[in-house]
C-alpha positions in Angstrom: 0.0 0.0 0.0 1.2 3.5 -0.6 2.5 5.4 2.4 0.0 8.2 2.1 -2.7 5.7 3.2 -0.7 5.1 6.4 0.3 8.6 7.1 -3.2 9.9 6.7 -4.6 7.0 8.8 -2.2 7.9 11.7 -3.2 11.5 11.4 -6.9 10.5 11.7 -6.1 8.4 14.8 -4.3 11.3 16.4 -7.0 13.7 15.5 -9.9 11.5 16.8 -8.3 9.5 19.6 -5.1 11.4 20.6 -1.4 11.0 20.1 -1.2 8.4 22.9 -3.5 6.1 20.9 -1.1 6.4 17.9 1.7 5.3 20.1 -0.3 2.5 21.6 -1.4 1.0 18.3 2.0 1.2 16.8 3.6 -0.4 19.8 1.0 -3.2 20.0 1.3 -3.9 16.3 5.0 -4.8 16.3 5.4 -3.5 12.7 8.3 -4.2 10.4 8.4 -0.5 9.5 8.2 0.4 13.2 5.4 2.7 12.3 7.7 5.1 10.3 6.0 5.9 7.0 6.5 8.3 4.2 3.7 9.4 1.9 5.5 8.1 -1.2 6.8 4.8 0.3 5.2 1.4 -0.2 4.3 -0.8 2.8 2.8 -4.2 3.4 -1.0 -4.2 3.6 -0.7 -6.4 6.6 0.7 -3.5 8.6 -2.5 -1.5 8.0 -4.6 -4.5 9.1 -2.6 -4.7 12.3 -3.0 -1.0 13.1 -6.7 -1.2 12.4 -7.2 -4.4 14.4 -5.4 -2.8 17.4 -7.3 0.5 17.1 -10.6 -1.5 17.0 -9.5 -3.4 20.1 -8.5 -0.2 21.9 -11.7 1.8 21.0 -14.2 -1.1 20.7 -15.2 0.3 17.3 -15.6 -2.4 14.6 -12.8 -2.4 12.0 -15.3 -1.8 9.1 -16.7 1.3 10.9 -13.1 2.6 11.3 -12.3 2.0 7.6 -15.5 3.8 6.6 -14.7 6.7 8.8 -11.2 6.8 7.4 -12.2 6.5 3.7 -14.7 9.4 4.3 -12.0 11.6 5.7 -9.2 10.6 3.2 -11.3 11.6 0.2 -10.6 15.3 0.7 -6.9 14.7 0.9 -6.9 12.6 -2.3 -9.0 15.3 -4.1 -6.4 17.9 -3.1 -3.6 15.9 -4.7 -5.5 15.0 -7.9 -7.7 18.1 -8.5 -5.8 19.1 -11.6 -6.7 15.8 -13.2 -10.4 16.2 -12.5 -11.2 19.5 -14.0 -14.0 18.1 -16.3 -15.6 16.0 -13.6 -18.6 17.9 -12.1 -20.5 15.3 -10.0 -20.1 12.4 -7.7 -21.6 10.0 -10.3 -19.1 11.3 -13.0 -16.2 10.7 -10.6 -17.4 7.3 -9.4 -18.0 6.2 -13.0 -14.5 7.1 -14.0 -12.6 5.3 -11.3 -11.2 2.5 -13.5 -11.2 4.3 -16.9 -9.5 7.5 -15.6 -8.7 7.7 -11.9 -6.8 4.5 -11.5 -5.1 5.1 -14.8 -3.7 8.4 -13.5 -2.8 6.8 -10.1 -0.8 4.1 -11.9 1.1 6.7 -13.9 2.3 8.3 -10.7 2.7 5.0 -8.8 3.2 2.1 -11.2 3.5 -0.3 -8.2 0.2 0.6 -6.6 -2.0 -2.3 -5.9 -5.5 -0.9 -6.4 -8.9 -2.5 -6.0 -11.0 -3.0 -9.1 -14.3 -1.3 -9.5 -16.8 -2.4 -12.2 -19.4 0.3 -12.7 -22.7 0.2 -14.5 -25.1 3.1 -14.8 -28.6 1.8 -14.0 -30.4 5.1 -14.6 -29.5 8.7 -14.5 -29.8 8.6 -10.7 -28.6 5.1 -10.0 -25.2 3.5 -10.2 -24.0 0.0 -9.5 -20.4 -0.6 -8.5 -18.8 -3.9 -7.7 -15.6 -3.7 -5.6 -13.1 -6.5 -5.9 -9.9 -6.8 -3.9 -8.0 -9.4 -2.0 -7.5 -6.8 0.7 -11.2 -6.9 1.7 -11.3 -3.1 2.5 -14.7 -2.5 1.0 -15.8 -0.3 3.9 -12.9 2.0 3.1 -14.3 2.2 -0.4 -17.8 3.0 1.0 -16.3 5.8 3.1 -14.5 7.2 0.0 -17.9 7.2 -1.9 -19.5 9.1 0.9 -16.7 11.6 0.9 -17.1 12.0 -2.8 -20.8 12.9 -2.5 -20.0 15.3 0.4 -17.3 16.9 -1.8 -19.7 17.6 -4.6 -22.4 18.8 -2.2 -24.7 15.9 -3.2 -26.4 13.2 -1.2 -27.0 9.6 -2.0 -28.4 6.4 -0.5 -25.7 3.6 -0.7 -26.5 0.0 0.0 -24.0 -2.8 -0.1 -24.2 -6.6 -0.5 -21.3 -8.9 0.1 -20.9 -11.1 -3.0 -18.3 -13.2 -1.2 -18.4 -14.1 2.5 -14.9 -12.7 3.1 -15.7 -9.2 1.6 -13.3 -9.5 -1.3 -16.2 -8.8 -3.6 -19.0 -6.3 -2.7 -21.8 -4.8 -4.8 -22.8 -1.2 -4.1 -26.1 0.3 -5.3 -25.9 4.1 -5.2 -29.0 6.1 -5.6 -28.6 9.8 -5.9 -31.0 12.0 -3.9 -32.5 14.8 -5.8 
């Protein structure tokens, strides 16, 4: 995983739960990186899962709820870094529909070694979008949080439902209905 995912996660933990919590989860996780991340570095996904698991244990907040919260917050940071690539995108539906055909293409140009989830999108109607998330990392709740952040960014609202297509969460269907 790219280091920005780790650095921003630790910033969220500090902001929401305090610096002591950052120290606690890093210490309890016994990480190969020792919890020292750079935004452009690449780190093992297992480290994020250890950090999340320990944060969940310490706060009694389910891991998927933490991932959703984090995705929601990270969206604004990602938009700040990629805004120049998105000048012709004017709505959440446009951005979500362009994840594989445009967004992930641009990310791979910057980070050829990035391991990204795959999103299959289908426009069901002008106000309804189907997205299927696929990833061995099983971080679908992070994707849900990013979707919610996307709607907030564009000052829009939507109802998002999800259905696990695989028991382990490696494939999840989202139905997104834009509120008018």
